[in-house]
C-alpha positions as CSV (number, residue, x, y, z in Angstrom):
1,M,4.1,17.7,0.9
2,R,5.0,14.0,0.5
3,D,5.6,14.5,-3.3
4,I,8.1,17.3,-2.5
5,A,9.9,15.1,0.0
6,V,10.2,12.3,-2.5
7,L,11.3,14.7,-5.2
8,A,14.0,16.0,-2.9
9,I,15.2,12.5,-2.1
10,V,15.3,11.7,-5.9
11,L,17.3,14.8,-6.6
12,V,19.8,14.2,-3.7
13,L,20.2,10.5,-4.7
14,S,20.4,11.1,-8.5
15,G,24.2,11.6,-8.2
16,C,24.6,8.4,-6.2
17,G,24.7,5.9,-9.0
18,S,22.7,2.7,-8.9
19,S,22.6,2.6,-5.1
20,G,20.7,5.8,-5.3
21,V,18.0,4.2,-7.5
22,E,17.7,1.4,-5.0
23,Q,17.2,3.8,-2.1
24,V,14.5,5.7,-4.0
25,A,12.7,2.4,-4.7
26,D,12.9,1.6,-1.0
27,V,11.3,5.0,-0.2
28,D,8.4,4.2,-2.6
29,E,7.9,0.8,-1.0
30,V,7.7,2.5,2.5
31,L,5.2,5.0,1.2
32,V,3.1,2.3,-0.5
33,R,3.3,0.0,2.6
34,T,2.2,2.8,4.9
35,A,-0.6,4.1,2.7
36,A,-1.9,0.6,1.8
37,G,-2.1,-0.4,5.5
38,T,-4.0,2.7,6.5
39,Q,-6.2,3.1,3.4
40,G,-6.7,-0.6,3.1
41,Q,-8.2,-0.7,6.6
42,N,-10.5,2.2,5.7
43,E,-11.6,0.5,2.4
44,L,-12.3,-2.7,4.4
45,A,-14.3,-0.8,6.9
46,K,-16.5,0.6,4.1
47,V,-17.6,-2.9,3.3
48,G,-18.3,-3.7,6.9
49,V,-15.0,-5.4,7.9
50,Q,-13.8,-4.2,11.3
51,L,-10.2,-5.1,12.3
52,T,-8.7,-5.6,15.7
53,G,-5.8,-3.4,14.8
54,L,-3.8,-2.1,11.9
55,L,-3.1,-4.2,8.8
56,S,0.5,-5.5,8.7
57,C,1.8,-5.0,5.2
58,D,4.9,-6.1,3.2
59,T,5.9,-4.7,-0.2
60,D,8.3,-5.6,-2.9
61,Q,9.3,-3.8,-6.1
62,V,8.0,-5.5,-9.3
63,D,8.3,-4.6,-12.9
64,D,4.9,-2.8,-13.1
65,G,4.9,-1.2,-9.6
66,V,5.0,-2.3,-6.0
67,S,3.5,-5.6,-4.9
68,V,1.5,-5.3,-1.6
69,A,0.6,-8.1,0.8
70,C,-1.3,-7.1,4.0
71,S,-2.8,-9.2,6.7
72,G,-4.9,-8.6,9.8
73,T,-7.7,-10.0,11.9
74,T,-11.3,-9.1,12.2
75,V,-12.9,-8.3,15.6
76,D,-14.5,-11.7,15.5
77,G,-11.1,-13.5,14.8
78,Q,-11.3,-14.1,11.1
79,A,-8.1,-13.8,8.9
80,V,-8.0,-10.8,6.6
81,E,-5.7,-10.4,3.5
82,L,-5.4,-7.4,1.3
83,S,-3.1,-7.8,-1.7
84,G,-2.4,-6.3,-5.1
85,T,0.0,-4.2,-7.1
86,A,0.4,-0.4,-6.5
87,T,1.1,1.5,-9.7
88,S,1.0,5.1,-8.5
89,L,0.7,7.4,-5.5
90,P,-1.6,10.1,-6.8
91,G,-1.1,12.3,-3.8
92,G,-2.1,12.3,-0.1
93,N,-2.4,8.8,1.2
94,A,-4.1,7.3,-1.9
95,V,-2.6,4.3,-3.7
96,Q,-3.7,3.4,-7.2
97,G,-3.4,-0.1,-8.7
98,D,-5.4,-3.3,-8.4
99,F,-6.3,-4.6,-4.9
100,V,-8.3,-7.5,-3.5
101,G,-9.5,-7.9,0.1
102,V,-10.3,-11.4,1.4
103,V,-11.9,-12.3,4.8
104,A,-11.8,-16.0,5.9
105,G,-11.1,-17.1,2.3
106,K,-14.0,-15.0,0.8
107,Q,-13.4,-12.0,-1.4
108,V,-15.1,-9.0,0.1
109,L,-13.3,-6.1,-1.8
110,T,-11.9,-5.3,-5.1
111,T,-10.7,-1.8,-6.0
112,E,-8.4,0.1,-8.2
113,C,-7.6,2.7,-5.5
114,L,-7.1,2.6,-1.8
115,G,-8.0,5.9,-0.3
116,C,-9.5,7.6,-3.4
117,P,-12.7,9.6,-2.9
């Protein structure tokens, strides 16, 4: 469903010149930011990291994908960071790329996909 929506936006914006391309990139950033926050939290939970709330994520277009930087707090007050570069959205809420999760300065997670089975 999401893929159809993105395709529809691409088709609508394809006649809009360079501003259309920027708008499509913004849509990709929003999709990556949302999926990375949700799936990043799930991946951290798999390694025993429980958060007080949702991860807060920022994204930025880079040459090879979308840069992702998320932060949050564990239930015992430790700082959490999840960062990496998303290279594709294979469907659903999954995000492929290279990601690292850090809690209180210690790496606890490294993965090539957030939300993949």
